[in-house]
N, C-alpha and C positions, 0 to 999 in steps of 0.2 A: 459491559460498560465499565470503564475504570473509575469514573467520577460520578458522584451524585451530590445533591444539595442537602445539607443537614444544618439547620439553623442558619440558612443563607450562605453557608460556606461549602466550597467544593471539597469533597472528602473521598478517600478511597474506601473500598469495602472492608469492614471489620465484622467479626462474628456477631450475630444477633441484632444487627442494626437495620433500621428501615429509614428510607430517605425519599427524596423527590427527584425525578428525572429532570435534568436541566433543560431538556428539549421540549417535552410534552407536559411536564408538571404532574405526571402520573406517579403513583407509589412504586418504589423499587425496593427490593429485598437483597441484603448482602448474601452472596453465595461464597462460602469459604471452606470448601472441602479440602481434604489432605492432598488429593491428586488432581486438583484443577487450579487454574489461575483464579485467584480471588477476584470477584467481579460483582456488579450490581445487575439484577434481573428484574424486569417488570413483573409486578404481582399478577398482572392480567395474563401472563405467559406469552404475550405477543409484543414484540419490540415496536416502538413508535416509528422507527426507520426501517422500511422494508428492505433496504440494502445492507443492513447490519449482518455481520457474520460472527460466529462464536470466536472469542478472542483466545489466542494461544500465547505462549511465552515469546514466540517470534514477534507477534504484534507488539507486545509490551516492550520488548527490547528495542524495537524501532521507535515507538512512540517516545520512550524515555530518553532518546537522543535529542529531543527538542523540549523547550520550556513547557511546563505543565499547563500554562494558560493557553498554549497553542493546541493542546490536545483535545479531541472530542468537542469540536466547535459546531453548534447547531446553525443551520442556515435554512431560512424559510423563503420560498418564492412569494413575493408580495402579491403577485397577480393570481396565482393558483392556490396558494396556501400549502403547497407541497413542502414537506419537511425532510431534511436529511442531516446527518451528523458527519462532518469531515473528520477523518482520523487525525490529521494535522492541518491547521490553517495558519500560515505564517503572518507576520505583521504586514507583509506586502500582498496579502490576500492570495497567496499561492497555496493551493490545496494539494496535499500529498496523501494518496490512498494506498494503504498497505493491504495487499490482497493475497490470500492463501488458497481459498476455494475457487473452483471453476465457476464462471458466470457466463451467461448467454451474451453473444455479441450485441444484442439489442440493449442489454443493460449496460454494457461497456459504453456504448454511444450515449445512452441516456445520462449516465454519470458525467461524461465529458461535456455534454450540452449543459447540464445543470450547474456544474462548477466552473466551467470556462477555463480559467488558468489553473491547470492541474498537471500532476505527473503521477505515474504508477510505480510502485515498488512491489514486485511479485516475489513470493516465496518459492524459489527454485529448489529448496531442500525437501519439499514435501515428498517427492518421488526420487528415490536414490538413483534409479536408472537415468532420469533426466540429468542429474548432476554429472554422472560419469560419462554419459553419452556426449554431453556438450563438451566436456574436456577432451574426449577422444576424437571428436569430429571437427574440432577447430584447428586452425593453423596457429603457429607461434605468433604472438603480437608483433607487428612491425614497430618502427621507431615512434609512431604516433599512438601505440597501444591498441591498434586495430587488428582484429582477427577475422579471417574468413571462416565460415562454417557451412556444412551441409547436414541437414537433419534427416535421419533415417528412422524407421520404426513407426509405431502407431501413435505415439504421443502427439498431442495437438498444442503443446506448450507455446511454440512460437506463432503458429497460425492463429491461436486464440488471442494472443496479445500483439496482433498486427494492427496498430491503431495510429491515429494522427498525433496523439499526445506522446511525450517522452515516456519510454518504458525502460525500467531498470529491473534486472533479475538478480536476486541474491541467492547464489548457489552455495553459500557457506564459506568459511575460512579457507578450506582446501581448494575450492574450485572458483572462488572469486565473485566479485560484484560487477555486473556488466550492463552497459547501455546497449539496447538493441537498436542499431542504426538503420538496418534494412533487413527485410525478409520477404522473399518471393514465395507465396504459398504454392505456386505451381512447380517450381524447380526445387523448392525447399532449401534454397541457398540464401545466405545472409551475411551481414557484417555486424560485428559486436565490438564495442570499445570497453577496455578494462578501466574500472573506476576505483578510486580510493574512498572508502566509506566516510572517514572523518572529513576529507575534503568535500565530499558531496554534502554532508550535513552542514559544514561551514558555509558553503555556497548557498544552500537553501535557506539558511538562517540570516544571510547577509542583506536580504531585501530584494534580491533579484527574482524575476520570474522567467528569465531567459536561460534555458538549459540547452540551447542549440549546439553548443560546442563541447558539452560535457561528454566524456568518453570518446572524443575524437570528432572530426568533421562529419556532421550528419549528411552532408551532400555527397559523400564518397559513394 
């Protein structure tokens, strides 16, 4: 967690501090090691949100592109009491989830059902082979910024993120930021649209929840 409540204020972790989780009101402890991202951890050793994943510099970099009060926003289902914390929730109630680790397709669907209006941003830099393979297996973008690609090898990157919600994959500065427009798990062929990160952030911050045209026509 990036933020916790100390004297009623949202604060970032600093050495030797203890504070309160803004979602569950449990005690959290600042973890500020030399080789880790400074963060808050529940003193009970279990996070109140079962969907939470350990945060990396990549997560922080993406979160920090948005206002701090949009980051780590708790949401509780009034009917069931189920609690989850959105990585980013815009003023228009659009949820953006930044995902680095692999998660089961059932959890992907559960998150999409829970949040409703949401998009995924996936860390494609985690596996060097994925970055280079994508660059080598795609065509040059056409005039609309659309590339065709065919995926070879054992990686399930695109099959895993074959969902009904908009999916963007961040392959890093050298390999680009792409919207996955289409992917056929049987043929392993797909379409991807090149995106500009600042333009993406600006659009997400503008109040829209419609990303159907970002990265090229999704109907292609």
